[in-house]
N, C-alpha and C positions, 0 to 999 in steps of 0.2 A: 709227380701226378700234377701239372698244369690247372690252375682255378681262377676262373675272372676275378679282378677286384672288386668290392664294391663298399661303397660309401652310404651307409643307412641316411647318413640324413638328406643326400640327395634323392630319397625316395619318399619320403613322408609329408604328408598336405600340408600347408593347400601349394607349398610350391612345386609339387611333383607332376602334377599336370594328368596323372593317370585317369583313362576315363574308365567307368563302369559298369558293366550290363552283363547277361547271361552268354551263354554260347550263341544265340542268334546274334547278336552283337559284336562280336569280335572279329576283325577282320580276318578274312581268308587265308592269310600267312600267319596270325596267330594262331588260331586254330588249328591250322597244320601241325602245328611245332607241338601241339597239345597231344593230337591224337596221334602223332607218330610216336610219342615218348610213351605214352600208355600202351599203344600197341608191342612196341618192342620189347616193353617190361611184360608184359602177358603171355609173350611168348618164352620169353626169359623165365618166367616161373612156371611154364609148362615143362619146362626144359628140367628147370630144377626138379620136378616130381617125377621124371623120368631116371632122372639119377641115382634119385632118393631109393626109386623102386629096385634097380639096378646093383647100386652099394649095398641096400638092407637084402636084399637075394630074398625078398617075399615075392611068391609065385601067387598067391591068392590075391585075385583084384579086390574082392571087398576087404579084405584085409589091409591094405592097401590103402585103400578109400578113405577107411576108419579111421586109419593112423595119422592121417594128411590132407584131407580131403576139405577138412572145413578151416585149414589152419591159414591166417594172413601169410602176405608175403614176405613179410620179416620171419616169422615165426616157421616158416618153412626153412628157412637162411639158417637159423640155430641147430635147429632138426639134421639139416647136412651138416653141421659142423659136430654135433653130438654124436651121429651115425659114424661118421668117422674116425672119432676119438675113441670108438670102442673097439673100431678094428684093428687088424694085427698089420696096418700098414707101415714103411719104413717113414721112419724119421725126418728123411727128404721129402717126401711125399704127401704127408700132411702138412710140412710148411709148405709144400709150393700150392695145395688148395688153402689154406688159412690166406695166401695172398690174393686169392682168387673170391674167398668168400667176405676179405676186408671191400674188396670193390663194390661184390652184390649188394653189402649193407650200404654204400655208399649211394648208390644206383636205386635200393629200396627208398632210401630217405629222400631221394628228391621226386620219385615218383609219388609216394605218399601225399608229398605237397601237393603236386602237380592235378592229381586224382581227386584229391578231398577239398583243399582250398580254394575259394572264389577267385578267379581270374580279373587280374584287371590290366588294361594295358594302353600302350602309348609307344610310336615309332621305333621298330626296332629292338621291343621291351616288353615283358610281362612282369605283371607283378600278383603274387598270390596272398590271398589277405584273408585271416582268420579273425582280426578283430573281434568281431561279432559273437564268437565264440571262447575266446582265450579266458584265462583263468585273471591274468594278470596284464595288464597293459603298462608296465612298466618300462619294457625292454623293447623298442620296435620289432629286433630282430628275432624275438620270441612269436611274432604273431602277423609279418609281413615278409617276403621272400621274392627280390626282385632280381630277375635273373633276364639276360640278353637274348636274342630268337639264334644267334650263333653258338653261344654256349647250350643253349637249351638240345639244338640240333646236335651238337658234338658229344652231349652227352647220351643222346638218344644213340649216337652211332656204338659209343663206347657197348652200351648197354647191348647191341647186338653181336659185337665182336666179345664180350664176355660168355654171353652164350657160347657162341662157335669153340671158345676156348676151353668154357667147363664143361662140355659135351667130348673135346678131343680128350682133353685130361683122363676122364673117368672110364672111358672107352678104350683107350690104347694104354692106361697107366701100364699094364703087364705086357705090354708086344712094342711094335715099333711107335718111338716117339718125334720121331724126325718133324713129323706134320705139327705135333701138339708144341714142340719149342719154336716152331717156326711162326704159328698164329701167335704163339705166347708173347713173342718178341715182337710183332708188328702192332700186337694192340697196346704193350707197354709205351713201343716208339710212338703210337698215337695219341696216347694221355700224356707222354711226354712235351709233343710238337704243339697241342691246340688248346686253348684254354677252354675249359668246362665249367659246368655250372656249379658256384662254391657250395661244398658240404652243409646242408641246414644247422647242424650242430656247432659248426665253427660261426657261422651267422649268428646265429641263436645267442652265442656267448659276447661277439664282439663291442668293444666300446664305443659308446653312442653319449656324445657332447651334451 
């Protein structure tokens, strides 16, 4: 998977020249990228719920909602992993799903920042900032997250592809896998051909001069 390269020093006040404001002051292009990312992740989260219901084979709707209805995006992904671990699936299938889950966690990490941190902007860039609520301000990677509009758009499309790959894998696992394999190969090729948003956990431990 390819990620854009970020130099934190280029995004720190006062030299970064980002503009601060709420959603009403964001330019349409910037606002659109945020909205598309959140919408794509909402659809992905809904798909994970449906896949969990299918894999766990729980028919009672109230039981399903009691188990997964109030969970966060990241905890639902963990639950998916736990449920599959408990199943008598082949090692190959568990490994395949493990790769998908790794990408779901990456998407979830980016989504949580986009959805919850304060957005700032400049031409071609967004910077999400949580300096006002951070426990420590030692490492900028822990409280700012700069991303180009292009990379965020690529990550949004990757979230859409991940949803389709997850669906195909879960529902065709014991049947014809050709469509899943084709879709999986397409989404791997996409992630290898474009630069996506850098994983927040990578940026959080990046060295800062």
